[in-house]
C-alpha positions in Angstrom: -1.1 -5.8 -29.0 0.0 -3.5 -32.1 -2.6 -1.3 -31.0 -0.1 0.6 -29.0 1.1 3.5 -31.1 5.1 3.2 -30.3 6.0 6.6 -31.8 3.4 8.4 -29.9 4.4 6.6 -26.7 8.2 7.9 -27.3 7.6 11.2 -28.0 5.3 11.6 -24.7 8.0 9.8 -22.7 10.3 12.3 -23.9 8.1 15.0 -23.0 7.3 13.7 -19.5 11.2 13.4 -18.8 11.6 16.7 -19.5 9.2 18.1 -16.9 11.3 18.8 -13.8 9.2 16.7 -11.1 11.7 16.0 -8.0 10.1 14.8 -4.7 7.7 17.3 -3.3 7.7 19.5 -6.7 5.6 17.6 -8.7 2.8 20.2 -9.5 3.8 20.7 -13.1 3.7 16.7 -13.7 0.3 16.6 -12.5 -1.4 19.5 -14.3 0.4 17.9 -17.5 -1.4 14.3 -16.2 -4.7 16.2 -15.6 -4.6 18.0 -19.2 -3.7 14.7 -20.6 -6.5 12.7 -19.2 -9.5 15.0 -19.2 -10.4 14.6 -22.7 -10.7 11.0 -22.6 -13.5 11.2 -19.7 -11.3 10.4 -16.7 -12.4 11.7 -13.8 -9.4 13.2 -11.8 -9.3 14.1 -7.7 -6.1 15.2 -6.2 -5.9 14.3 -2.5 -4.4 16.7 0.6 -1.3 15.0 0.8 0.3 18.2 -0.5 0.2 19.7 2.9 1.0 16.3 4.5 4.6 16.3 3.2 5.1 20.0 2.8 5.3 19.8 -1.2 3.2 21.6 -3.8 1.1 18.3 -5.3 -1.3 15.9 -3.8 -1.7 12.1 -5.4 -3.8 12.1 -8.2 -6.8 9.5 -8.4 -8.3 9.0 -11.5 -11.2 6.9 -12.5 -12.0 5.6 -15.9 -15.6 4.1 -15.9 -15.9 0.6 -17.2 -18.3 -2.6 -16.9 -19.1 -3.0 -13.5 -19.4 -6.2 -13.5 -15.9 -7.1 -13.9 -13.4 -6.6 -11.2 -12.1 -2.8 -10.6 -8.2 -2.8 -11.4 -6.2 -0.1 -9.8 -2.8 0.8 -11.7 -0.5 3.2 -10.0 3.0 5.1 -10.7 4.6 7.7 -9.2 5.1 11.1 -10.7 8.5 12.0 -8.7 12.0 11.3 -9.6 15.1 11.6 -8.0 17.6 14.5 -8.1 19.9 15.5 -10.9 16.4 15.6 -12.5 16.4 18.8 -13.5 17.3 19.8 -17.5 16.9 16.6 -18.5 18.1 16.3 -22.4 16.8 12.8 -23.6 18.6 11.2 -26.2 17.7 8.2 -28.6 20.5 6.2 -30.2 20.3 2.0 -31.1 16.8 1.8 -30.0 17.3 3.2 -26.3 16.5 6.4 -24.3 19.2 7.8 -22.4 19.9 11.6 -20.5 22.8 13.5 -22.1 25.0 12.0 -18.8 24.6 14.9 -16.7 21.2 14.0 -15.1 19.1 11.1 -14.6 16.6 10.3 -17.3 13.6 9.8 -15.0 12.2 6.3 -16.8 11.8 5.6 -12.8 8.7 6.2 -12.9 7.6 8.5 -16.2 8.0 4.9 -18.3 4.8 3.8 -16.1 3.1 7.0 -16.4 3.6 7.3 -20.2 2.5 3.9 -20.4 -0.6 4.5 -18.3 -1.4 7.6 -20.6 -0.9 5.3 -23.8 -3.1 2.6 -22.0 -5.9 5.1 -21.5 -5.9 5.9 -25.2 -5.8 2.6 -26.5 -9.0 1.6 -24.6 -11.0 4.4 -25.8 -9.7 4.3 -29.6 -10.1 0.9 -29.9 -13.3 0.7 -27.6 -11.6 -2.3 -25.6 -14.0 -3.7 -23.1 -12.9 -3.0 -19.5 -13.9 -2.9 -15.8 -13.6 0.6 -13.7 -10.0 1.5 -13.7 -8.5 3.5 -11.0 -5.1 5.1 -12.1 -3.2 6.5 -9.1 -0.1 9.0 -9.5 1.3 8.9 -6.2 3.6 11.8 -4.9 7.1 11.9 -3.0 7.5 8.1 -3.6 11.3 8.6 -3.8 11.5 10.0 -0.2 9.9 6.9 1.6 7.0 6.4 -0.3 5.2 9.5 1.7 2.7 9.8 -0.9 1.0 6.8 -0.8 2.0 6.5 2.8 -0.7 9.5 3.4 -3.3 8.2 1.0 -7.0 7.4 2.8 -8.3 4.2 2.4 -11.3 5.6 1.2 -9.8 6.3 -2.3 -8.6 2.6 -2.5 -12.3 1.0 -1.0 -13.5 0.1 -4.6 -10.2 -1.7 -5.8 -10.2 -5.4 -6.3 -6.4 -5.9 -7.5 -3.4 -3.5 -8.0 -0.8 -3.3 -10.4 2.0 -0.9 -9.6 4.4 -0.6 -12.6 7.6 0.6 -10.7 10.5 -2.1 -11.1 13.3 -2.6 -12.8 13.9 -6.2 -14.6 12.3 -7.8 -17.7 8.8 -7.3 -18.8 6.9 -10.3 -17.5 8.7 -10.3 -14.5 6.1 -9.9 -11.3 7.0 -9.0 -7.7 4.9 -11.1 -5.6 7.1 -10.3 -2.5 8.1 -7.3 -0.9 9.7 -6.8 2.8 8.4 -4.7 5.4 10.8 -1.6 6.7 11.4 -0.3 10.1 13.0 2.9 10.7 15.5 3.0 13.9 16.2 7.1 14.8 18.7 7.0 17.7 20.3 9.7 20.0 23.3 8.5 21.9 24.0 11.0 24.9 27.2 11.0 26.4 29.0 14.0 28.4 31.2 16.6 27.1 34.5 17.3 28.6 37.7 18.9 27.2 39.5 16.2 25.2 43.1 17.3 26.2 42.7 18.8 29.7 40.7 16.4 31.2 38.8 13.4 29.1 38.3 11.3 31.8 35.3 13.5 33.0 33.7 12.8 29.7 31.6 10.2 28.2 32.0 9.7 24.2 28.6 9.5 22.8 31.1 8.5 19.3 32.6 5.8 21.4 29.5 4.6 22.8 27.8 4.6 19.1 30.7 2.4 17.8 31.0 -0.1 20.6 26.9 -0.7 20.0 27.5 -0.7 16.2 30.1 -3.6 16.9 27.4 -5.4 18.3 25.1 -5.6 16.0 24.3 -8.1 12.8 24.2 -5.8 10.1 23.8 -6.5 6.1 22.4 -9.7 5.1 21.4 -11.3 8.1 19.4 -14.0 6.4 17.7 -14.8 3.1 14.9 -13.0 4.2 16.3 -9.8 6.2 18.5 -7.0 5.9 20.1 -3.9 8.3 21.5 -1.1 7.6 23.1 2.1 9.8 22.5 4.7 7.2 23.9 8.0 8.6 25.8 9.1 11.9 26.2 12.7 12.8 28.0 13.8 16.1 30.5 15.9 17.3 31.7 19.3 17.2 35.4 19.5 17.8 38.9 17.4 17.9 39.1 19.0 21.5 35.6 18.1 22.8 34.3 14.4 23.9 31.2 14.5 21.9 28.3 14.7 24.2 25.6 13.9 21.3 25.4 11.3 18.2 22.6 10.8 16.1 21.6 8.0 14.2 19.5 6.4 11.3 19.4 2.9 10.5 16.7 0.7 9.1 15.9 -3.2 9.1 14.0 -4.9 6.6 12.3 -8.6 6.3 9.6 -10.3 4.4 9.0 -12.1 8.1 7.3 -9.8 10.4 9.2 -12.1 13.4 12.5 -11.5 12.0 12.1 -7.7 11.4 11.0 -7.0 15.1 13.8 -9.6 16.2 16.4 -7.6 14.4 15.2 -4.1 15.4 14.8 -5.4 19.0 18.4 -6.3 18.8 19.8 -3.0 17.4 17.7 -1.5 20.1 19.2 -3.4 23.1 22.6 -3.1 21.5 22.2 0.9 21.7 20.7 0.9 25.1 23.0 -1.5 26.8 26.3 0.1 25.3 25.5 3.6 26.6 24.1 2.0 29.9 27.0 0.3 30.7 29.5 3.2 30.1 27.1 5.8 31.8 25.3 7.4 28.6 22.0 7.3 27.9 20.6 6.2 24.0 16.7 7.2 23.0 15.6 4.8 20.3 12.5 5.3 18.0 11.4 2.5 15.6 8.9 3.3 12.9 7.3 0.9 10.7 8.0 2.4 7.2 5.1 0.2 5.5 4.1 -3.6 5.4 5.7 -6.8 3.9 3.4 -8.7 1.0 3.8 -11.9 -0.1 1.4 -13.7 -2.9 1.8 -17.4 -4.6 1.4 -18.1 -8.5 -2.0 -19.3 -7.1 -3.6 -16.0 -6.0 -5.8 -14.0 -8.4 -3.7 -10.6 -8.8 -0.9 -12.9 -9.7 -2.6 -15.0 -12.7 -3.9 -11.8 -13.9 -0.4 -10.5 -14.4 0.8 -13.7 -15.4 -2.1 -13.9 -18.1 -1.5 -10.3 -19.5 2.3 -11.4 -20.1 1.2 -14.2 -21.9 -1.4 -12.3 -24.2 2.0 -10.0 -25.0 4.5 -12.8 -25.7 6.6 -12.5 -22.5 7.2 -15.3 -20.1 5.8 -14.4 -16.8 8.1 -14.8 -13.7 7.4 -14.3 -10.1 10.1 -13.2 -7.6 10.7 -11.4 -4.4 12.2 -7.7 -4.1 14.0 -6.7 -1.3 13.1 -2.9 -2.1 9.8 -1.0 -0.9 7.2 0.4 -3.4 4.1 1.8 -3.5 3.0 -1.9 -3.7 3.9 -2.4 -0.2 1.4 0.6 1.4 -1.2 -0.5 -1.0 -1.5 -4.1 0.3 -1.5 -2.4 3.6 -4.5 -0.8 2.5 -6.0 -4.0 1.4 -5.6 -3.9 -2.1 -3.7 -7.0 -3.3 -1.2 -5.3 -5.3 1.8 -6.6 -7.4 4.7 -4.8 -8.8 5.8 -5.3 -12.4 8.9 -4.6 -14.2 8.8 -2.2 -17.1 12.9 -2.4 -18.4 14.0 0.7 -17.0 17.9 0.2 -16.0 20.3 1.9 -13.6 17.9 4.1 -12.2 18.9 6.8 -9.6 22.1 7.3 -11.7 23.0 9.4 -14.4 23.2 6.3 -16.7 19.9 5.3 -16.5 18.5 4.2 -19.6 15.5 2.4 -21.2 15.0 0.3 -24.6 12.2 1.5 -26.9 10.9 -1.8 -27.1 10.4 -2.2 -23.6 8.7 1.4 -23.2 6.3 -0.5 -25.8 6.0 -3.8 -24.4 5.2 -2.1 -20.9 2.2 -0.6 -22.6 1.4 -3.1 -24.0 1.3 -5.1 -20.8 -0.9 -2.6 -19.2 -3.5 -2.7 -21.9 -3.2 -6.4 -21.6 -3.9 -6.6 -17.6 -7.3 -4.8 -18.5 -8.3 -7.5 -20.7 -7.3 -10.6 -18.4 -10.0 -10.2 -15.9 
């Protein structure tokens, strides 16, 4: 895949990471992509997700027409980044791109975005045959996959196979399993009283919460399942028995039954601990995204593996404990795997990516179009 223009790709990546695009503020990034794609005959539409997520930008659904006798392939990356992501000053040294150490770099996921732009150019310049392609650039991935979760299934109904380019790891790694996630929002109600004068008249919501949490299985439950208490907020002053605590927790599993069992156990622990002491617990469970699981015999995996071989890297399948837009797309009926693109130390000021991996990722994208 020598047709990938390494220097052009590098310079475009450097340009893109300097565009501030934290979640709900992707407008400049989207406008830049629209301007870059239109000259290549790409049909571009923006959905109505902006209003749904209280942001300034919707998802971009871009279509590049091809041979309709071939499967329609969906490629996806997200436009948003985490903070601190403003004023990024990329540095290039020793074959690696970093920030200046005061911000993230934004390779998550602008390495993917830059690769897809290069892929479109290569296909057009080299007149390479391909089927119909859908490029999906989502918003608000970093704040709960909100962009893809608000995507209408109608946009994706033509897609046969999907490929998300948003995983750390070595080029050639294919995430074939991803967990479902459930979010627990909990309110513990106790009873207020003066902590020094008559604490006996109160019921400490903080104590109830701690008793409930002490009864739970948390952390690594088994090879497929995890659970975590994320935030606890409650109390107003040291001399007041706290009457309310708000808790946000999560559970994840590759197995739907195990996820349901874990969340039920956590819910019961909150409710029972509160009831025993005369308090009350309100527990709301929201399924955030579905799990997915493929084998090496599934066509979407075989396409990705063949593409890896074409660019001279070893294909390797693995399971992930994290969620991505691939989870949501699978839930919408598009068989989708998540492919590693080589970025490292994401969500930190030490984030980086090797130029070789940036180039290999773009080569992989081109190769996927040639592997069906």
